[in-house]
Backbone as JSON, one array per atom type, in Angstrom:
{
  "sequence": "MESLAKTAWAVGCFALLGHVALAFHYYHGWSQDSAYRETARQTAEVFRVYWGGGLFINYAMIAAWVIDASWWWAWPDDYRRRPQFLTTIWHGFLIFIFFNATVIFGSGVIRWTGLAVCAGLLLVWLFSQPGRVQIKTGPISTRS",
  "N": [[0.82, -1.2, 0.0], [1.96, 1.23, 0.75], [3.74, 1.62, -1.33], [2.04, 2.19, -3.47], [0.93, 4.59, -2.55], [3.23, 6.18, -2.42], [3.95, 6.24, -5.12], [1.69, 7.51, -6.2], [1.97, 9.99, -4.95], [4.34, 10.93, -6.11], [3.52, 11.01, -8.8], [1.54, 12.98, -8.59], [3.18, 15.15, -7.94], [4.73, 15.34, -10.3], [2.64, 15.94, -12.05], [1.91, 18.47, -11.14], [4.29, 19.88, -11.76], [4.18, 19.62, -14.54], [1.81, 21.05, -15.05], [2.59, 23.64, -14.29], [4.68, 24.08, -16.12], [3.25, 23.97, -18.55], [1.49, 26.13, -18.18], [3.31, 28.26, -18.04], [4.44, 28.04, -20.56], [2.27, 28.16, -22.5], [0.59, 30.2, -21.57], [2.0, 32.29, -20.34], [4.23, 32.7, -21.9], [6.8, 31.96, -21.09], [7.5, 34.01, -19.39], [8.44, 35.48, -16.46], [7.64, 37.94, -15.48], [5.1, 38.24, -16.67], [3.7, 36.15, -15.39], [3.86, 37.04, -12.75], [2.44, 39.49, -12.92], [-0.1, 38.56, -13.68], [-0.78, 37.01, -11.47], [-0.86, 39.04, -9.56], [-2.96, 40.56, -10.63], [-5.15, 38.78, -10.36], [-5.16, 38.49, -7.59], [-5.77, 41.11, -6.82], [-8.31, 41.27, -7.87], [-9.74, 39.58, -6.18], [-9.02, 40.33, -3.52], [-8.63, 43.05, -3.58], [-6.09, 44.08, -3.55], [-3.19, 44.74, -5.21], [-0.96, 42.46, -5.69], [1.61, 40.31, -6.39], [2.94, 38.39, -5.02], [1.99, 35.91, -4.26], [2.75, 34.16, -6.21], [5.37, 33.46, -5.57], [4.91, 32.07, -3.26], [3.67, 29.89, -4.35], [5.87, 28.87, -5.78], [7.49, 28.11, -3.63], [5.91, 26.05, -2.58], [6.0, 24.22, -4.7], [8.75, 23.59, -4.77], [8.99, 22.47, -2.2], [7.32, 20.22, -2.46], [8.66, 18.73, -4.42], [11.02, 18.19, -3.01], [9.93, 16.73, -0.85], [8.73, 14.47, -2.15], [11.0, 13.39, -3.36], [12.53, 12.78, -1.11], [10.95, 10.77, 0.08], [11.19, 8.74, -1.87], [14.0, 8.37, -2.04], [15.02, 7.99, 0.58], [13.27, 6.17, 2.24], [12.96, 5.03, 4.83], [13.94, 7.0, 6.61], [12.13, 8.99, 5.91], [9.69, 7.94, 6.84], [10.19, 8.11, 9.55], [10.19, 10.79, 10.18], [9.37, 13.72, 12.11], [6.01, 13.99, 13.32], [4.85, 16.52, 13.41], [6.01, 17.87, 11.25], [4.88, 16.59, 9.04], [2.2, 17.24, 9.49], [2.24, 20.08, 9.31], [3.15, 20.36, 6.66], [1.15, 19.01, 5.12], [-1.03, 20.55, 5.88], [-0.28, 23.02, 4.76], [-0.33, 22.33, 2.03], [-3.08, 21.81, 1.68], [-4.06, 24.34, 2.27], [-3.01, 25.8, 0.08], [-4.29, 24.45, -2.04], [-6.99, 24.94, -1.37], [-7.08, 27.75, -1.61], [-6.44, 28.01, -4.35], [-8.59, 26.72, -5.6], [-11.09, 27.3, -4.27], [-11.03, 30.0, -3.29], [-9.83, 31.49, -5.42], [-10.9, 30.2, -7.59], [-13.79, 29.44, -9.68], [-17.25, 28.68, -10.35], [-17.73, 25.31, -11.3], [-15.2, 24.44, -10.56], [-14.72, 25.76, -8.13], [-16.74, 24.62, -6.46], [-16.12, 21.91, -6.59], [-13.54, 21.98, -5.5], [-14.19, 22.84, -2.9], [-15.69, 20.63, -2.0], [-13.7, 18.62, -2.13], [-11.83, 19.63, -0.27], [-13.4, 19.6, 2.07], [-13.84, 16.85, 2.25], [-11.18, 15.96, 2.62], [-10.64, 17.15, 5.08], [-12.44, 15.72, 6.71], [-11.39, 13.12, 6.43], [-8.89, 13.55, 7.62], [-9.69, 14.28, 10.24], [-10.94, 11.91, 11.15], [-8.82, 10.18, 11.07], [-7.09, 10.84, 13.05], [-5.85, 9.82, 16.1], [-7.88, 9.68, 18.95], [-9.15, 12.11, 18.42], [-11.66, 12.29, 16.97], [-14.19, 10.18, 17.73], [-16.18, 7.47, 16.98], [-18.52, 5.8, 18.59], [-19.31, 2.44, 18.77], [-21.4, -0.38, 19.2], [-23.48, -2.48, 21.27], [-26.84, -1.37, 21.55], [-28.42, 0.08, 24.21], [-31.46, -0.89, 25.73], [-32.65, -0.18, 27.99], [-34.75, 1.83, 30.06]],
  "CA": [[0.0, 0.0, 0.0], [2.84, 2.4, 0.78], [4.3, 1.79, -2.67], [1.02, 2.87, -4.26], [0.85, 5.97, -2.06], [4.46, 6.87, -2.83], [3.85, 6.46, -6.56], [0.67, 8.55, -6.41], [2.55, 11.25, -4.49], [5.29, 11.35, -7.15], [2.73, 11.36, -9.98], [0.96, 14.29, -8.29], [4.26, 16.14, -8.04], [5.03, 15.53, -11.72], [1.5, 16.62, -12.66], [2.05, 19.89, -10.79], [5.38, 20.42, -12.58], [3.65, 19.73, -15.89], [0.84, 22.15, -15.03], [3.35, 24.89, -14.26], [5.38, 24.21, -17.4], [2.26, 24.29, -19.58], [1.02, 27.5, -17.94], [4.37, 29.19, -18.44], [4.66, 27.98, -22.02], [1.13, 28.58, -23.32], [-0.12, 31.37, -21.07], [2.9, 33.38, -19.96], [5.35, 32.82, -22.83], [8.01, 31.8, -20.27], [7.8, 35.3, -18.78], [8.21, 35.63, -15.02], [6.89, 39.18, -15.31], [3.71, 37.96, -17.02], [3.13, 35.34, -14.32], [3.72, 37.91, -11.58], [1.35, 40.45, -13.18], [-1.38, 37.84, -13.66], [-1.04, 36.68, -10.07], [-1.25, 40.3, -8.91], [-4.29, 40.92, -11.12], [-6.13, 37.9, -9.73], [-5.2, 38.83, -6.17], [-6.5, 42.38, -6.72], [-9.72, 40.97, -8.17], [-10.35, 38.93, -5.02], [-8.72, 41.01, -2.25], [-8.47, 44.49, -3.81], [-4.69, 44.43, -3.32], [-2.39, 44.31, -6.36], [0.23, 41.83, -5.12], [1.93, 39.07, -7.1], [3.78, 37.55, -4.17], [1.47, 34.55, -4.19], [3.52, 33.37, -7.15], [6.53, 32.92, -4.86], [4.38, 31.05, -2.34], [3.52, 28.7, -5.2], [7.21, 28.33, -6.03], [7.91, 27.42, -2.4], [5.16, 24.81, -2.5], [6.54, 23.32, -5.73], [10.06, 23.12, -4.29], [8.77, 21.6, -1.05], [6.75, 18.95, -2.91], [9.75, 17.99, -5.07], [11.89, 17.7, -1.92], [9.2, 15.72, -0.09], [8.61, 13.26, -2.96], [12.35, 12.84, -3.51], [12.9, 12.22, 0.2], [10.23, 9.51, 0.25], [11.77, 7.73, -2.76], [15.43, 8.12, -1.81], [15.26, 7.55, 1.96], [11.93, 5.88, 2.78], [12.98, 4.79, 6.29], [14.04, 8.33, 7.24], [10.88, 9.7, 5.63], [8.67, 7.42, 7.76], [10.54, 8.48, 10.92], [10.19, 12.24, 10.37], [8.42, 14.13, 13.15], [4.63, 14.14, 12.88], [4.51, 17.93, 13.22], [6.41, 18.25, 9.89], [3.85, 16.08, 8.14], [0.99, 18.03, 9.72], [2.46, 21.42, 8.73], [3.27, 20.21, 5.21], [-0.17, 18.71, 4.56], [-1.86, 21.74, 6.09], [0.13, 24.0, 3.76], [-0.85, 21.88, 0.74], [-4.52, 22.02, 1.66], [-4.23, 25.79, 2.2], [-2.76, 26.18, -1.31], [-5.36, 23.88, -2.86], [-8.22, 25.67, -1.05], [-6.98, 29.07, -2.23], [-6.46, 27.88, -5.81], [-9.88, 26.26, -6.11], [-12.26, 27.93, -3.65], [-10.89, 31.46, -3.22], [-9.55, 32.05, -6.74], [-11.65, 29.47, -8.6], [-15.19, 29.8, -9.84], [-18.09, 27.66, -10.94], [-17.57, 23.91, -10.9], [-13.89, 24.31, -9.9], [-14.9, 26.19, -6.74], [-17.55, 23.65, -5.71], [-15.34, 20.68, -6.51], [-12.49, 22.25, -4.51], [-14.8, 22.87, -1.58], [-16.02, 19.25, -1.65], [-12.46, 17.9, -1.88], [-11.27, 20.11, 1.0], [-14.25, 19.08, 3.15], [-13.53, 15.43, 2.35], [-9.85, 15.82, 3.22], [-10.78, 17.5, 6.49], [-13.07, 14.58, 7.39], [-10.41, 12.02, 6.48], [-7.9, 13.9, 8.63], [-10.31, 14.2, 11.57], [-11.2, 10.53, 11.53], [-7.57, 9.42, 11.13], [-6.32, 11.28, 14.21], [-6.24, 9.08, 17.3], [-8.42, 10.44, 20.07], [-9.81, 13.37, 18.04], [-13.07, 12.03, 16.7], [-14.45, 8.77, 17.94], [-17.55, 7.02, 16.8], [-18.7, 4.64, 19.46], [-20.21, 1.42, 18.26], [-21.64, -1.46, 20.16], [-24.91, -2.75, 21.47], [-27.68, -0.26, 21.98], [-29.14, -0.27, 25.45], [-32.9, -0.68, 25.64], [-33.15, 0.16, 29.32], [-35.3, 3.17, 30.18]],
  "C": [[0.86, 1.26, 0.0], [3.43, 2.67, -0.6], [3.32, 2.52, -3.58], [0.91, 4.33, -3.85], [2.06, 6.78, -2.52], [4.44, 7.18, -4.33], [2.84, 7.56, -6.86], [1.2, 9.92, -6.03], [3.52, 11.8, -5.54], [4.55, 11.75, -8.42], [2.08, 12.73, -9.79], [1.98, 15.4, -8.42], [4.61, 16.41, -9.5], [3.88, 16.23, -12.44], [1.55, 18.11, -12.36], [3.15, 20.54, -11.63], [4.94, 20.59, -14.03], [2.67, 20.88, -16.03], [1.57, 23.5, -15.09], [4.06, 25.12, -15.59], [4.41, 24.6, -18.51], [1.73, 25.72, -19.42], [2.07, 28.51, -18.37], [4.55, 29.2, -19.96], [3.5, 28.61, -22.79], [0.47, 29.87, -22.86], [0.8, 32.57, -20.83], [4.09, 33.55, -20.9], [6.7, 32.77, -22.13], [8.45, 33.11, -19.62], [7.43, 35.32, -17.3], [7.37, 36.87, -14.75], [5.41, 38.98, -15.62], [3.03, 37.16, -15.92], [2.91, 36.18, -13.07], [2.54, 38.86, -11.75], [-0.02, 39.76, -13.12], [-1.75, 37.43, -12.25], [-1.51, 37.91, -9.32], [-2.66, 40.72, -9.34], [-5.37, 40.08, -10.44], [-6.27, 38.2, -8.24], [-5.98, 40.13, -5.96], [-7.99, 42.17, -6.98], [-10.44, 40.4, -6.95], [-10.21, 39.77, -3.75], [-8.55, 42.52, -2.37], [-7.06, 45.0, -3.48], [-3.89, 43.87, -4.49], [-1.06, 43.79, -5.83], [0.45, 40.49, -5.82], [2.76, 38.1, -6.29], [3.28, 36.13, -4.0], [2.2, 33.61, -5.14], [4.71, 32.71, -6.45], [6.12, 31.91, -3.79], [4.17, 29.75, -3.11], [4.87, 28.06, -5.51], [7.73, 27.56, -4.81], [7.2, 26.08, -2.26], [5.69, 23.78, -3.5], [7.87, 22.73, -5.25], [9.88, 22.14, -3.12], [8.22, 20.24, -1.48], [7.82, 18.11, -3.6], [10.68, 17.4, -4.01], [11.22, 16.56, -1.18], [9.11, 14.4, -0.87], [9.97, 12.59, -3.14], [12.81, 12.16, -2.23], [12.24, 10.87, 0.39], [10.82, 8.41, -0.63], [13.2, 7.38, -2.4], [15.72, 7.52, -0.44], [13.95, 7.23, 2.66], [11.92, 5.65, 4.29], [13.07, 6.11, 7.06], [12.74, 9.1, 7.07], [9.78, 9.26, 6.61], [8.93, 7.85, 9.21], [10.52, 9.99, 11.18], [9.14, 12.61, 11.42], [7.03, 14.39, 12.58], [4.27, 15.6, 12.62], [4.93, 18.42, 11.82], [5.36, 17.81, 8.88], [2.58, 16.92, 8.27], [1.11, 19.42, 9.1], [2.46, 21.34, 7.2], [1.9, 19.96, 4.58], [-1.13, 19.88, 4.75], [-1.55, 22.82, 5.07], [-0.42, 23.63, 2.38], [-2.36, 22.12, 0.63], [-4.83, 23.51, 1.58], [-4.05, 26.27, 0.76], [-3.89, 25.7, -2.21], [-6.67, 24.64, -2.63], [-8.2, 27.05, -1.71], [-7.11, 28.98, -3.75], [-7.85, 27.54, -6.33], [-11.07, 27.04, -5.56], [-12.17, 29.45, -3.68], [-10.73, 32.05, -4.62], [-10.29, 31.33, -7.87], [-13.07, 29.98, -8.73], [-15.94, 28.63, -10.43], [-17.82, 26.27, -10.39], [-16.22, 23.68, -10.19], [-14.03, 24.67, -8.42], [-15.65, 25.13, -5.92], [-16.84, 22.32, -5.57], [-14.23, 20.83, -5.47], [-13.02, 22.25, -3.1], [-15.14, 21.46, -1.1], [-14.76, 18.45, -1.32], [-11.85, 18.32, -0.54], [-12.09, 19.61, 2.19], [-13.98, 17.59, 3.35], [-12.18, 15.17, 2.99], [-9.88, 16.14, 4.71], [-11.41, 16.34, 7.27], [-12.11, 13.4, 7.5], [-9.38, 12.3, 7.56], [-8.48, 13.76, 10.03], [-10.48, 12.77, 12.03], [-9.93, 9.68, 11.59], [-6.72, 9.8, 12.33], [-6.76, 10.52, 15.46], [-6.74, 10.02, 18.39], [-9.13, 11.72, 19.69], [-11.3, 13.19, 17.83], [-13.27, 10.53, 16.86], [-15.93, 8.51, 17.72], [-17.68, 5.74, 17.61], [-19.7, 3.7, 18.82], [-20.38, 0.35, 19.32], [-23.13, -1.63, 20.35], [-25.63, -1.52, 21.98], [-28.46, -0.72, 23.19], [-30.63, 0.04, 25.26], [-33.49, -0.34, 26.98], [-33.63, 1.6, 29.34], [-35.0, 3.75, 31.51]]
}
């Protein structure tokens, strides 16, 4: 099962790299300035502040995902032993980026799909944390 998860994680990372390459090639003409201006325009549209710094937050996320996927493939034992707080921060950051990309900056079906995916991920996380959410099962008492 871990092998499947590791492969899916790497495929997701490559898909992100492909997405960025295609956006830069077809939309921005390999221009950093164009990407910055478009990010600033979209940010101003949503928040009324012309700021393209979100582009660099995306770059940080891309670099972190490449490092994370590489770490898992190259040193799987070390990867499994990393502190839980690193995993929590990393996954929280990814969900934050995904939520912003789909719900805050998305529209239409993208927004609603992103909201459903984020809600689903939140539920998976809640139910996977020991002691956080417990569903008690067992016999139902009929005593009054």
